[in-house]
C-alpha positions in Angstrom: 0.2 0.2 -0.1 1.0 3.4 -0.9 0.3 6.9 0.2 0.3 10.0 -1.2 -0.6 13.6 -0.4 -1.8 16.0 -3.1 -2.6 19.6 -3.2 -6.3 20.0 -4.7 -9.0 23.0 -5.2 -10.4 22.1 -1.9 -7.3 21.8 -0.1 -4.9 18.7 0.8 -6.2 15.2 0.0 -4.7 11.8 0.5 -4.7 8.9 -1.8 -3.8 5.2 -1.6 -2.7 3.5 -4.2 -3.0 6.6 -6.7 -7.1 6.7 -5.9 -8.2 9.5 -3.6 -9.5 8.6 -0.1 -12.4 10.3 1.2 -11.8 13.9 2.1 -12.2 13.5 6.1 -9.0 11.1 5.9 -6.2 12.1 8.0 -2.7 10.7 8.7 -3.3 11.8 12.3 -6.1 9.4 12.2 -4.1 6.3 10.5 -1.3 6.5 13.1 -3.5 6.6 16.2 -4.8 2.7 14.9 -2.6 -0.5 16.3 -0.4 -1.5 13.4 -2.5 -5.0 13.0 -5.2 -2.6 12.1 -4.0 -0.4 9.4 -4.4 -2.5 6.3 -8.0 -3.4 7.5 -9.2 0.2 8.1 -7.4 1.5 4.5 -9.1 -1.7 2.7 -12.3 -0.7 3.9 -12.4 3.0 2.9 -13.9 4.0 -0.4 -11.8 5.1 -3.5 -12.4 8.0 -5.3 -11.1 9.5 -8.7 -7.6 9.0 -9.6 -5.5 11.4 -7.8 -3.7 14.0 -10.2 -3.0 17.0 -8.2 0.5 18.0 -7.1 2.3 16.1 -4.4 2.5 17.5 -1.0 5.1 16.4 1.7 3.6 13.2 3.2 3.4 14.6 6.5 1.0 16.6 8.1 1.2 20.3 9.9 1.5 18.9 13.8 3.5 16.1 13.0 7.1 16.0 14.2 10.2 14.8 12.5 13.0 13.5 14.2 16.6 12.0 13.2 19.1 9.7 14.2 22.9 10.7 14.1 26.0 7.8 13.8 23.9 5.0 12.6 26.6 4.0 9.9 30.1 3.7 10.0 30.9 6.0 7.1 28.7 8.9 9.0 31.0 8.5 12.1 33.9 8.5 9.9 32.9 12.0 8.6 31.5 13.4 12.0 35.1 13.0 13.4 36.5 14.5 10.7 34.7 17.4 10.5 34.3 18.0 14.6 36.9 19.5 16.9 35.3 16.9 19.7 35.4 13.9 17.5 35.4 11.5 20.1 32.2 12.0 20.7 30.9 10.8 17.7 33.2 7.5 18.2 31.5 6.6 21.8 27.9 7.5 20.6 28.4 4.9 17.5 29.3 2.2 19.7 27.2 3.4 22.7 24.3 1.8 24.1 22.0 4.7 23.5 21.7 6.0 20.4 21.9 10.1 18.9 18.2 11.4 18.5 17.4 14.9 17.7 14.7 17.0 16.7 14.5 17.7 13.1 11.3 19.5 11.8 7.5 20.3 12.5 5.1 19.0 9.6 4.3 22.5 8.4 8.2 23.5 7.7 8.8 20.1 5.6 9.5 20.2 2.1 8.3 18.0 -0.6 9.2 16.3 -3.6 9.5 18.6 -6.2 10.1 21.8 -3.5 13.5 23.4 -2.5 15.9 22.8 0.1 18.0 25.5 1.5 21.8 26.1 2.5 22.1 28.6 5.3 23.5 31.9 4.7 26.1 31.7 7.3 27.4 28.3 6.6 30.3 27.6 4.0 29.9 23.6 3.9 26.6 22.3 3.4 25.4 18.7 2.4 22.6 16.6 1.8 22.3 13.4 4.0 19.7 10.9 1.9 17.8 8.7 4.6 15.0 6.1 5.0 12.3 7.9 7.4 10.3 5.5 9.3 6.8 6.4 9.9 5.3 5.2 13.3 2.1 5.6 15.3 1.6 6.5 18.6 2.4 3.2 19.9 6.0 3.6 18.6 4.9 0.5 15.9 6.6 1.1 12.5 4.0 1.2 10.1 5.9 2.2 7.0 8.6 4.4 5.3 9.8 7.4 2.9 12.4 8.9 1.8 14.2 12.0 3.2 16.7 14.5 3.0 18.5 16.0 6.0 20.2 19.2 4.9 22.8 19.8 7.1 25.9 22.6 7.7 28.9 20.7 8.9 30.8 23.3 9.7 28.8 24.6 12.4 28.2 21.2 13.7 31.9 20.8 13.5 32.7 24.0 15.5 30.8 22.7 18.4 28.6 20.0 19.3 26.2 22.5 21.2 25.4 23.9 17.8 23.9 20.8 16.5 20.2 22.4 16.5 21.9 25.2 14.5 23.1 23.1 12.1 20.1 20.9 11.5 17.1 23.0 12.2 16.3 25.8 9.9 13.9 26.9 6.9 14.3 24.5 4.0 16.4 22.1 5.8 14.0 18.9 5.6 12.8 17.2 2.4 10.2 14.3 2.8 8.8 12.5 -0.1 7.1 11.4 -2.2 4.6 9.2 -0.5 4.8 6.5 2.4 5.0 3.0 1.3 3.6 0.9 4.4 4.8 -2.1 5.9 6.9 -3.3 8.5 10.5 -3.2 9.6 11.6 -6.6 8.0 10.6 -5.2 4.5 13.0 -2.1 5.1 16.2 -4.2 6.2 17.8 -4.3 2.9 16.5 -1.4 0.5 18.8 0.5 -1.3 19.6 4.1 -0.8 21.0 6.1 -3.5 22.0 9.6 -3.8 22.9 12.2 -6.9 24.1 15.6 -6.8 23.4 17.4 -10.2 25.5 20.6 -10.9 25.2 22.2 -14.4 23.7 19.5 -15.8 26.4 17.1 -14.8 26.5 14.6 -11.9 28.8 15.6 -9.0 28.0 12.9 -6.9 26.6 9.5 -6.8 26.5 6.8 -4.6 24.5 4.2 -3.1 24.4 1.8 0.3 22.4 -0.7 1.5 20.1 -0.3 5.0 21.4 -3.3 5.7 24.7 -1.4 6.7 23.2 0.2 9.7 24.4 -0.7 13.0 21.1 -0.2 14.9 17.7 -1.9 14.1 15.0 0.3 13.3 13.0 -0.9 16.3 15.8 0.1 18.6 15.6 3.8 17.4 12.0 3.8 17.4 11.7 2.6 21.0 14.3 5.1 22.2 12.3 8.1 20.4 9.3 6.9 22.3 10.9 7.0 25.9 9.5 9.5 28.2 8.1 11.2 25.1 4.6 10.6 23.6 3.5 10.9 20.1 -0.5 10.3 20.1 -0.6 10.9 16.3 2.3 9.4 15.3 5.7 10.6 14.2 8.8 10.5 11.4 12.1 9.5 12.1 14.9 9.7 10.0 17.7 6.7 10.4 20.9 8.3 9.6 22.9 8.1 6.4 25.9 6.3 5.2 26.6 8.8 2.0 28.5 11.4 2.9 30.0 13.8 -0.2 33.9 14.5 0.2 34.8 17.3 2.4 35.7 19.5 -0.5 32.2 19.7 -1.7 29.3 21.6 -0.3 25.7 22.0 -2.1 25.4 25.4 -3.8 22.3 27.0 -5.2 21.1 25.9 -8.1 22.2 22.2 -7.5 19.7 19.3 -7.8 19.9 16.6 -5.0 18.1 13.2 -6.0 17.3 10.7 -3.1 16.2 7.3 -3.9 15.0 4.8 -1.1 13.9 1.8 -2.7 11.2 2.5 -5.6 10.7 6.0 -4.0 12.7 9.0 -5.7 12.8 12.4 -3.9 14.2 15.4 -6.0 14.8 18.8 -4.8 16.3 22.0 -6.0 18.7 23.8 -3.6 18.6 27.6 -3.3 20.8 29.5 -1.2 
């Protein structure tokens, strides 16, 4: 099952497998259900005409997007290189407790075809392609989408306490194009790809499997839900292993293509 969110004359509208769901349907409602009831609930809904409205981010305004850090070995290496406090990234990679941080609120998320941004006060900015978990209010994993965690590496590297400024700003988070529904077992060996195009030429291209992750998806979701409630669900980025070389930085006019499984998320970059 595949959920998408579209812009129509009547406002945002969700679709299932390419056909509109009733106007009253919301993701908030769906993510309040137990995992075992989701498929039956959706199968019981009437389907309307073919969805043709332009795509919106597959998240609703009040839902939160969180992120995981240093879940792949390559990410640990990159963070240690950029940071003046390199040992903290080495330690968190092997620690029992994962690194989790807030990334965006739903209304601030950019969708497929939208524009992501680089900070004006940063000179070293990179995209981070990630599989993004969709979890319900019980922290059960119901599906995934593709995400781009745009980050200012020089700001984070200067001082780890600057992480929120390096990670949280307008245009720093994109999700889409839709949500593939399914349990965590369907996500354990998905290919994540990233391609960056500048002036019509690919300046970066690489791929990695989610099987290379150090931590299981369930562990990340469980830690996110410790002492923190999400009654209408949440989105959780699971970290990246695709990190451009140290001399690379995003510039206005670049185009970033992120693929997770069959999902393809494309965004233009603006300064």
